[in-house]
N, C-alpha and C positions, 0 to 999 in steps of 0.2 A: 672561555672556551666556550662550554656550555649554553651559554645564549646564543653563542655565533654559529653554532652548532644546529642548536634547536632552528633559531630561524632560519636559518639557510636548508636546512632537511625540509622544512616545511613550505619554504619557496619553492623547492627543486620539486617535490612532493606533489602540488598543487598544481606545478605547470603538469605535470609527467599524466596525473590522474587526470584536470581536463581534457588533452589534448587524448588521450586513448579512449577519454565516453566517448568524444566526438567523432573520431575516427571509426570507434568500433561500429558505432550507431551509423554513421554513413556504411561504413563499409559492408555491415547487416543487409541493409537495403538494398543492395547492388554491390554482391558479393566481385570485389576488386582486391582480392587478397594479399597479391605478390605487391604493387603500389601502395598496400595501407601499411606493409612490412618495411619497407624502406622512410616509409613515414613515421611509420613507428617509433623505428630507432634514432633517426634524426630529430626527433621530438626527446627521446631519452639522453641525445648526445647534449644538446640544448640547455637541456635542464639539468643534465650531470655539470654541465658549465660554474653554474651557480659555485661550485668545489671551489674551482678557480678560486672567486671571488671572496669567501669564507678565508681559505689560507692565507691569504695575502690582505685580509683585511685582521685574519688575528696576530697576523708576521708583523703589519705598518700600526696597527692603531693600539695592539695591546701587548705587545712582546718587546717592543722597542726596536722593532724591526728586521728581526733573526725569529728563527724558525726551523728547529730540523727535522730531518727526513722522517722521524719517525711520530712527530706529532703531527705536521702536514699530514702524511698518509693517512694517522690518529683522524683526525680531524671530516677529509674525505670521506673514509672508509663509514665514520658514523655518520656522513652527512647521506650516502649513498644507501645505509640501512634505513634509514630514516624514510626515504623520497622513495627505496623500493617497497618496503609497507605499504604504502598509504596507494602504491602504483598497482600491488596486489590486494588490499583491499577494495580501489575502486573497481578491477575489476571482477573481484570475486562478487560482488558487490552488482553492477552490469550484468553480468553471465545466467548467475544465478534468480535473478529479479525478474530482468527486462530482454534478456535473448537464449532459453535455456537451450537454445535447440540449434547454437551456437557450433558446435561440434557435428553436429551432425552436418549442418552446411559444410562445414569444410574442410569434415570428410569424403563427401558427396563431390566437394572443387576437387579435392586430390587426390580424388582416386579417378574424374571423369580427363582431368590433365594427364594422369599414366598411361589412362586410354590412347591420349591421341597422340602420346609421344610417342610413340613406332617400337617401343622398344619388346623386348622377345616376352613370353608368351610365361616362361619364367620367373621373370626380375617382376612384371608386371603382378605375378601369383604371392613373389615373398615380400614385395611393398605393400600390396592389399592386407596381406597378414598384418606387415606391421601399422599399417595403419590404424585399423582395425583394432590393434590391441593399444593402441595409442587412446579412441575414441575411449575404448572400455576404463582404461587404470584414469583415467580425466575424472571420474566420474567419482575416487577415492576426493576427499578433501586433503587428504595429505599429500598423493598426488599433484592433484592441484593445483594447490597451494605450491610446494616443490616447484614444478613445471613452469609456475608464473615466476617466480625469484629469479628460476631460474633463468628468463629470459633478458634481466633487466642487473641481476646486482654484478653477473661480471662487466657491464659495460662501466657502474659506477664505482670498479673496484679497479678497472682501467685506469679511466678518469683518475682515480683517487692518485693512481701509480705517477701518473704523469704530472700531475701538480704538485707533488712532492719532491717527483724530482727537479721540476724546474723552480720552485717557488724556497726550495729549502737557501738557507741564508745561515751561515756558521756566527757566534759572536767575538768579537774580538779576541775575550778573553778562551775560546775552543781554539782560535786561529792560534793563539799564541801558545797553549799547552802540544798542539801540534805538532807545531813547530823547531 
């Protein structure tokens, strides 16, 4: 199981990290934040599709065609952690070394979009306060890391759950015990 998790976790992480570096560089040059978010989440979903491959591979090649929900979920979760960690490291490197003003650009874009929305002055003032607070908190390495994990890890957990539900298969001895 360990080799399976490492191989597919690294593949997942390499895919999402590469995609993130490329899309963020494009987004940085011509800010289209909304479109890049859709593309980013799509890339995460594609990268986490390796969870299905890994669980099926483990079940069929290494475990005589059987895998419990718990074991399948564990495999998916470990792959999610590897892929998410690689994503966090890729974004941290890109952000801190190549795009140190990215958050300021994103904040300016968010405020511009907010002012163009036609919302009331009170709503704009409250949202502006929230955006500026997030910008300030992003300067903390711990908060930066937590925000970045929060972008990707929930999707990995959800894909792991779905993969475990779809690919679980009880052994014949388990079926007999429960009959």
